[in-house]
N, C-alpha and C positions, 0 to 999 in steps of 0.2 A: 772443415775448411775455414780458414780465418779470412774474413772479408772485411775490409775497412773502406768506408765511403767517407770522403771528406768534402766539405763545402768549399768550392773554389771561390777565390776572392772576386768580388764584384764591387769595385770602388764606385762610390757615389750613388749606390742604389740602396734604398731602405725599404724593408718589408714591414709594413705596418699591420699587425694582427688585428683581427676584428672578431669580437665574441658575440655569438648568437646562442643564447641558452634558454630555451623554453622550459618551463617548470615540468619536471617529470618525477612522479611518485613523491611529491612534496618537497623535492629538492632540486635546485637549479643546477646542482653539480652533476646529476646523472643525465646531462643533456649533451647536444651536439655543439662542439666548439668550432668557430670559424676563424679564418684569417684571410685578410685581403692584402692587396699590394698597393703601393703608393700610386698616386695619379701618374707620376712620370713613368712608372713601369707598366701602367695599363694602357698607355697610348702609344701607338706606332708613330713613326716620324711623319708618315703621310698615308693614311688609310683608316679603316674602321677602328673604333675603340675595342679593346680586348673584352672578351666575354667574362661573365662572373665566374667565380671559383666553382668547381664541381667537386663535391665531397666524394672521395673514393673509399674512405675508411674512417670511422670514428667510433671509439670504444674506450672503456676504462680497462687498463692493463695493470695487473699486479706487478710491482717492480720494487727492487731495493734501491733506495735513494741514499747516496753518499754525499754528504755535505762537509765542507771544510770545518775542522775543529768541532765537529758534532758527531754523535754516534749514528751509525747506519740505522735506517728505519724502513719498515715495509709500508708501502703506499699503493694506492690505486691511481696511477697516472692517467690523465685524460690525453689520449693520443689521437691526433687528427691528421689525416693525409688528404690533401686536396690537390686538384689539378687546375691550372689556369691555362686557357688556350685562347688564341686570337681568332678573330673573325676571318682572318686571311692568313696566308702562308707567311706573311711578313711579321705576324705576331707570334712569337715562339711559344711552345708549350713548356710548362715547368711544373715540378712537384713541390709543394710546400708541406713540410712536416712540422708539426707543432706539439710540444709537450708541456702540459701544465699539471699542477697538483691542487686538487680541491681543498686540501688541508693547509696549503701554503700559497697564498695569493701572490707572493713575490717570485714564485718559481715559474719561469717562462723561458723556454728554449725553442729555437726554430732552426730549420735547415731547408734551404731552397736549392733545388737541383734542376737546371734546365736540361732540355733534351741534348743539346750540344755538350754541356758539361758532363752529362752522364756517359756519353760515348768515351770521353777521356778517362773517366773513372772506371768504366768497364774494362778498358784496355789496360789501365794501370794495375788493377787488382784482379784481373782474369775472371771477371764475373761471367756467368753462364746464361744470364737472362738479359733480354733487351729492356729498353726504357719502359715500354708499356707492360712488361711482365714483372717489373720490380715491385710495384705496389701489391699485387696479389700474393707474391712470394713473401713479402714482409708481413702482410696481414696474416698469412698462414703461420708464420713464426710467432706472431703476437698471440694468436688464438691458441697455439700450443702452450704458450706461457700461462694463459688464463686457465686452461684446462688442468695444467700440471700444478697450479698453485694449491689445489686441494690435496695433493699427495704429501705424505710425510717427508719424502725426499724427492722434490720436483726434478724431473729430467730436463725440463726447459725452464729458464728463468731469465728475467730482464733486469738490467741494472742501469740506473742513471747516475753518472758520476758528475757532480756539479763543481768540478774544478774551475777556479777562476780563469786559469790560462788555457785549459783544453777540456771543456765539458764534452762528455760522450754519452751515448745511449748504446748499450750492448745487449745482445741476446746470445746466450751460451747454453750448451747442452752438457749435462754431467752424466757420466756413466761410471761403472765400477773401476775404471782405469784412470780416467783423466777428465778434465773439464775442457770442452772444445768451444771456442768462440765462433759463432756462425756469422755474426755481423757486428760491426762497430761503426757507429755514425758519429762523425765529428760535428757537434752542434755549435750554434752561435748563441751567446747570452743575449737576453733582451736588451735593446737600447732603452734609454730613458723615455723616448717617445713611444716605443712599443709598450713598455710597462705602464706608462700613464694611461694609454688607451685601453690596455687590458684591465687595469683597476677601475677605470671609468665605466667600462662595460659591466664589470662585476657589480658596481654600485647601482647601475641602472637595472640590472637583473634583480638585485636584492629588493629594490624599490618596487619593481613590477610584481615580484613574488609577494611582497608585503601587501600591496594593493589587492592582489588576487586573494590572499588569505583573508583580508578584511572583508572583501566582497562575499567570499564564501561563508565567513562567520555571520555576516548580516543576513544572508540567505538562510543559513541554518537557524538563526535567531527568529526570523520571520516564520519559518516552517514550524519551529518549536512553539511559537506563540499561537499559530493556527491550530496546532495539535492540542495545546492546552485548552484553547477556547472550545474546540470540539469535545474534548473530554469533560469540561465543565458543563457544556450543554447536555451531553449524554447523562451526566450525573444528575443534573437538575430534572431532566425528563424522567429518570428512574425514581427520583424522590417524589415527583408529582404522581407518578403511576402508583407508587407504593402508598401514598396518602389516599389516593382514590380507592384503592383496594381496601385499606383499613376502614375508610368511611363506609364503604359498601358493606363490609362485614359487620360493623356496629349497627347499621340500619337493619340488617337482616336479623340480628339478635333481638333488636327492639320489637320487631314484628312477631317473632316467635314467642317472646315472653309475655305479650299482651294476652289477657283472658278472652276467651271466645264469648262474644256477646250474643245473647239469644233475644229474639223478638217475642214479646208476650202475646 
């Protein structure tokens, strides 16, 4: 089934991504990526402020990246799906999809789908899942791509086409007869504001990782110094003990070699 989801136009609304990347396995790239919404989109006209994003899915997904005037390359895209929901019914629920590449800091694409927009998309493209079932189904497709990436001829594969006019993220299945597109998402390129915030967060993360690495190195250095001091102390104690044994042995030889004196 060929299913295409498109981002409906939302004039005057800007989605400002937000990056939260705790260090994982020595790299900030294997971490959770976050994206937030602008203050104007977070506030209802009269009512409580919208709640923070809830991360529904976050993982590195193997994908083929197609860039203009460049050769295709295989990458592990960081895919994050979050849900923003209001504290009241007047604050609508929306899904925010975000695609980044740890090997290319300038690659950033997003797609926001509100619940109302999804109803129109579902009707337009004959989707069989409701809004709240879309994320689990998409996550299932992405996990299939991840598992199939180790196969010589992957049955499931993802492709990010970074066309300047119409960037897309697609998941397709390949069998012995044909290639079947399961899903095609029409993405939005990052705005200057989004990209600046994304890069600023990367810089902050690099600095935090650098500080953590320096702190760890200092701790390791202190532990190494304590270990060296303990080793030196043990070696000195062994030398002293050996010297005492040698002195005791010489003293014993002296006593044995002395002639036995007899009293007249």
